[in-house]
C-alpha positions in Angstrom: 39.4 -24.6 0.8 36.4 -26.9 1.4 33.9 -26.0 4.2 32.2 -28.8 6.1 28.5 -28.0 6.3 25.5 -29.3 8.3 22.1 -28.4 6.9 19.2 -27.8 9.3 15.6 -27.7 8.1 14.3 -29.0 4.7 11.1 -27.1 4.2 10.2 -24.5 1.5 13.5 -22.6 1.7 15.5 -25.5 3.1 15.3 -27.9 0.3 16.6 -25.3 -2.1 19.4 -24.5 0.3 20.2 -28.2 0.5 20.4 -28.5 -3.3 22.7 -25.5 -3.3 25.1 -27.0 -0.8 25.2 -30.3 -2.7 26.0 -28.5 -5.9 28.7 -26.1 -4.5 32.3 -27.4 -5.0 33.4 -25.3 -2.1 31.1 -27.1 0.3 31.1 -30.7 1.8 27.7 -31.7 3.2 28.4 -33.7 6.4 24.9 -33.8 8.0 21.3 -33.0 7.6 19.0 -32.1 10.6 15.3 -32.7 10.2 12.5 -32.2 12.8 10.3 -35.3 12.2 10.5 -39.0 11.8 9.0 -39.0 8.3 12.2 -37.5 6.9 14.7 -39.2 9.2 16.9 -41.7 7.4 16.2 -40.2 3.9 19.1 -39.2 1.7 20.0 -35.6 1.4 19.7 -35.7 -2.4 16.1 -37.0 -2.2 15.2 -34.3 0.4 16.6 -31.6 -1.9 14.5 -32.9 -4.9 17.6 -34.0 -6.8 18.0 -37.2 -8.9 21.2 -38.2 -7.0 22.1 -39.9 -3.8 24.7 -38.3 -1.6 25.2 -41.0 1.1 24.3 -38.4 3.7 21.1 -39.3 5.5 18.9 -37.1 7.7 18.8 -37.3 11.4 16.9 -35.7 14.3 20.0 -35.9 16.5 21.5 -32.4 16.6 24.1 -33.3 19.2 25.8 -35.9 16.9 25.9 -33.4 14.1 27.5 -30.7 16.2 29.9 -33.2 17.7 31.3 -33.7 14.2 32.6 -30.1 14.4 31.3 -28.7 11.0 32.5 -25.3 9.9 29.0 -24.0 9.4 25.4 -24.8 9.9 22.9 -23.6 7.2 19.8 -23.0 9.3 16.5 -22.8 7.4 14.1 -24.2 9.9 10.7 -22.7 10.4 10.9 -20.0 13.1 7.7 -17.8 12.8 5.6 -20.2 15.0 8.5 -21.5 17.2 10.6 -18.5 17.9 11.9 -19.5 21.4 12.9 -22.9 20.1 14.7 -21.4 17.1 16.7 -19.0 19.3 17.6 -21.9 21.5 18.8 -23.8 18.4 21.0 -20.8 17.4 22.5 -20.4 20.9 23.3 -24.1 21.0 25.1 -24.1 17.6 27.0 -20.9 18.3 28.1 -22.2 21.8 29.5 -25.3 20.1 31.8 -23.0 18.1 30.0 -23.5 14.8 29.2 -20.6 12.5 25.7 -20.1 11.1 24.1 -18.8 8.0 20.3 -18.6 8.3 17.2 -17.5 6.6 15.5 -16.6 9.9 14.6 -15.3 12.5 14.4 -12.3 10.2 15.0 -9.7 12.9 18.5 -11.0 13.3 19.4 -9.5 10.0 20.2 -6.3 12.0 18.8 -6.7 15.5 20.1 -3.7 17.4 17.4 -1.5 18.8 14.9 -4.0 17.2 15.2 -7.1 19.4 14.6 -6.8 23.2 17.9 -7.1 25.1 16.8 -10.2 27.0 16.6 -12.0 23.6 19.5 -10.4 21.9 22.1 -10.7 24.7 22.1 -14.5 24.9 22.7 -14.8 21.2 25.7 -12.4 21.4 27.0 -14.2 24.5 26.7 -17.6 22.8 28.6 -16.3 19.8 31.4 -14.8 22.0 31.6 -18.1 24.0 31.9 -20.2 20.9 34.0 -17.8 18.9 31.4 -18.2 16.2 29.5 -15.9 13.8 25.9 -15.6 12.7 24.5 -14.2 9.4 20.8 -14.0 8.8 19.6 -12.9 5.4 17.5 -13.8 2.3 15.6 -11.7 -0.1 13.2 -9.8 2.2 14.6 -9.1 4.8 17.7 -9.5 2.7 19.4 -8.4 -0.4 16.4 -6.7 -1.9 16.4 -4.2 0.9 19.9 -4.1 2.2 22.6 -4.9 -0.4 20.8 -3.5 -3.5 19.5 -0.2 -2.1 22.8 0.6 -0.3 24.7 -0.1 -3.6 22.4 2.4 -5.3 22.8 4.9 -2.5 26.5 4.7 -3.0 26.1 6.6 -6.3 24.0 9.4 -4.8 25.2 12.9 -3.9 22.2 13.2 -1.5 19.7 10.7 -0.2 16.4 11.9 1.3 14.5 8.6 1.4 15.0 5.0 0.6 11.9 2.9 0.0 12.1 -0.9 -0.4 8.9 -2.6 -1.7 7.7 -6.2 -2.1 4.7 -6.3 -4.5 3.7 -9.9 -4.7 0.8 -12.2 -5.4 1.0 -14.9 -2.7 -1.7 -17.2 -4.1 0.9 -19.8 -5.1 2.8 -19.7 -1.7 1.9 -23.1 -0.3 2.4 -22.7 3.5 -0.9 -22.7 5.4 0.7 -21.8 8.7 2.3 -18.6 7.3 -0.7 -17.6 5.1 -3.5 -18.2 7.5 -2.2 -18.3 11.1 0.6 -15.7 10.8 -0.5 -13.3 8.0 -4.3 -13.8 8.6 -5.4 -14.4 5.0 -8.8 -16.0 4.9 -9.6 -14.6 8.4 -12.2 -12.0 9.3 -11.1 -8.3 8.9 -12.0 -7.7 12.5 -9.6 -10.4 13.7 -6.0 -9.3 14.2 -3.5 -11.9 13.0 -0.1 -12.5 14.6 1.7 -10.3 12.0 -0.5 -7.3 12.7 -0.4 -7.4 16.5 1.1 -4.1 17.8 4.8 -4.0 17.3 5.2 -7.3 15.3 5.8 -5.6 12.0 8.5 -3.4 13.6 10.0 -6.5 15.1 10.1 -8.4 11.9 11.1 -5.6 9.5 12.5 -3.0 11.8 15.9 -4.6 11.1 15.5 -3.4 7.5 14.8 0.2 8.1 17.5 0.4 10.9 20.2 -1.3 8.8 19.4 1.0 5.9 19.8 4.0 8.2 23.0 2.6 9.6 24.4 2.2 6.1 23.5 5.8 5.3 25.0 7.0 8.6 21.6 8.2 9.9 20.4 7.8 13.4 16.6 7.2 13.6 14.4 8.8 16.2 11.7 6.2 15.9 10.3 3.3 13.9 6.6 3.4 13.1 4.2 1.0 11.3 0.9 1.2 9.4 -1.3 -1.3 7.6 -4.6 -1.8 5.7 -6.5 -4.9 4.5 -9.1 -5.6 1.9 -11.7 -8.4 1.7 -12.2 -11.1 -0.9 -15.1 -10.2 -3.3 -16.1 -13.9 -3.5 -14.9 -17.4 -2.5 -11.8 -18.7 -4.2 -8.9 -21.1 -3.8 -5.2 -20.5 -3.3 -2.4 -23.1 -3.0 -2.6 -23.0 0.9 -6.4 -23.4 1.0 -9.7 -21.7 0.7 -10.4 -18.0 0.9 -14.0 -17.1 1.8 -15.8 -14.0 0.6 -15.5 -11.1 3.0 -12.3 -12.4 4.6 -8.8 -11.0 4.2 -7.5 -11.3 0.6 -5.1 -8.3 0.4 -2.7 -6.6 2.8 -0.5 -3.5 2.6 1.8 -2.4 5.3 4.8 0.0 5.9 7.5 0.0 8.5 9.0 3.5 8.6 12.3 4.8 10.0 11.8 8.4 11.2 14.1 11.3 11.8 11.8 13.9 13.4 8.7 14.1 11.2 10.6 12.9 8.1 10.3 9.4 6.7 13.8 8.4 5.8 13.8 4.6 5.3 10.7 2.6 4.5 9.9 -1.1 4.1 6.6 -1.6 2.2 4.8 -4.8 1.4 1.8 -5.0 -1.0 0.4 -8.5 -0.8 -2.5 -9.8 -2.9 -4.1 -13.2 -3.4 -5.4 -12.2 -6.9 -4.0 -9.8 -9.4 -7.3 -7.9 -9.7 -7.6 -7.0 -6.0 -6.9 -3.4 -4.9 -5.9 -2.0 -8.4 -5.2 1.3 -6.8 -2.3 -0.1 -4.8 1.2 -0.2 -6.4 1.4 -2.8 -9.2 4.3 -5.2 -9.8 6.7 -4.8 -12.7 5.8 -8.3 -13.9 2.9 -10.7 -13.6 2.9 -12.3 -10.2 5.2 -9.9 -8.4 8.4 -8.0 -8.1 10.6 -6.1 -5.7 11.3 -2.4 -6.0 13.8 0.0 -4.7 13.0 3.8 -4.8 15.5 6.4 -3.8 14.6 10.1 -3.5 17.6 12.3 -3.7 20.2 13.3 -6.2 19.9 11.4 -8.4 16.5 9.7 -7.9 16.2 5.9 -8.6 13.4 3.5 -9.2 14.7 -0.1 -9.8 12.4 -3.1 -10.3 13.7 -6.6 -9.5 11.9 -9.3 -11.5 12.5 -12.8 -10.2 11.7 -15.8 -12.4 12.7 -19.5 -12.7 12.7 -22.4 -15.2 11.2 -24.5 -12.4 8.4 -22.4 -11.1 6.9 -18.9 -10.7 8.0 -15.8 -8.8 7.4 -17.3 -5.4 9.5 -20.3 -6.3 12.2 -18.0 -7.5 12.1 -16.0 -4.3 12.6 -19.2 -2.2 15.6 -20.2 -4.3 17.0 -16.6 -4.0 16.6 -16.6 -0.2 18.2 -20.0 0.1 21.2 -19.2 -2.1 21.8 -15.8 -0.5 22.8 -17.6 2.7 24.5 -20.6 1.2 26.8 -18.5 -1.0 27.7 -16.4 2.1 29.2 -19.4 3.9 32.9 -18.7 3.0 32.6 -15.0 4.0 30.8 -15.8 7.3 33.3 -18.5 8.3 36.1 -16.0 7.7 34.3 -13.2 9.6 34.9 -12.2 13.2 32.7 -13.8 15.9 29.3 -12.2 16.6 26.2 -11.3 14.7 27.3 -10.2 11.2 25.3 -8.2 8.7 25.5 -7.1 5.1 27.4 -4.1 6.3 30.2 -6.3 7.6 30.6 -8.8 4.8 32.5 -8.5 1.5 30.5 -8.9 -1.7 29.0 -12.4 -1.9 28.8 -14.1 -5.2 28.1 -17.6 -6.5 30.8 -20.0 -7.7 30.8 -21.3 -11.3 29.3 -24.7 -11.8 30.6 -26.8 -14.6 27.7 -29.2 -14.6 24.4 -28.3 -12.8 22.6 -31.0 -10.9 19.2 -32.0 -12.2 16.2 -31.0 -10.2 13.5 -33.6 -10.4 10.9 -31.7 -8.3 
């Protein structure tokens, strides 16, 4: 069976998802939605960084794309700084009866008891009205802290704690809005960025600790959060811009699922802009960064996930992994019952074989 797909958003994650759609023999690309005139009219192959032309050109007209009745929309548009607009997009697509796989908003990975009811209920109502399903995933939140830890937990006699960690150098992550405006890198330590406003960490990653608990059959009493930051020792440059001495250059935070006084599920991020910063913090399993799953129980586990790519560094590999996690889920999501679907609902998602990979010219 071939699935007719519209792709929505061609940024850092989106262009890799678009390349994945074009390469997948199960999928037929029937439209590309972009947000600005500078990309409108350009061929999907060019936007995906491929050396082919598909004949499918980008448009800003979402109504015409939905009118074509695709089976699924791959939604990779930026959401961190346009949350209300993004939720409106999702409701519109679902109401039109079109399934969605998406890389964000990340709290929709597992939104129950995470997202306020006034934001969650309209999404669920739109899915019911359109008879459509929605799956949000990636690498983090995503397979590094839902599929993989739960698979490991399935071999344990007892699980006391599951800790999922991202330990990554973000110096090569080229997105100034995320790095400076949202995460607060390069900002004074006495200035609280959007990410560290009270409750935001639990909103963004509470879905992780709650889904892990649900997968383990545990009911959490509370979700708590903690963070710390360190300053840059001198001026230096990263891909997104300049970091000034004394401003934020490292960040560590945890979102914790609690049962009484016990920490049962944990999402931890250790983020540096240089490898020599905060040497006492956890270190990655490879230069640049890695993901880690630690299970305390019987037996114990410590598993490092090392991403790499022939076309870039660990950050590039993470973008590709995020994109392909949702693209490869399209057949399972189209087959799923209407509503918000999670990793707990879907069968195992794998990639199809490719006889002849497309050439990436980026």
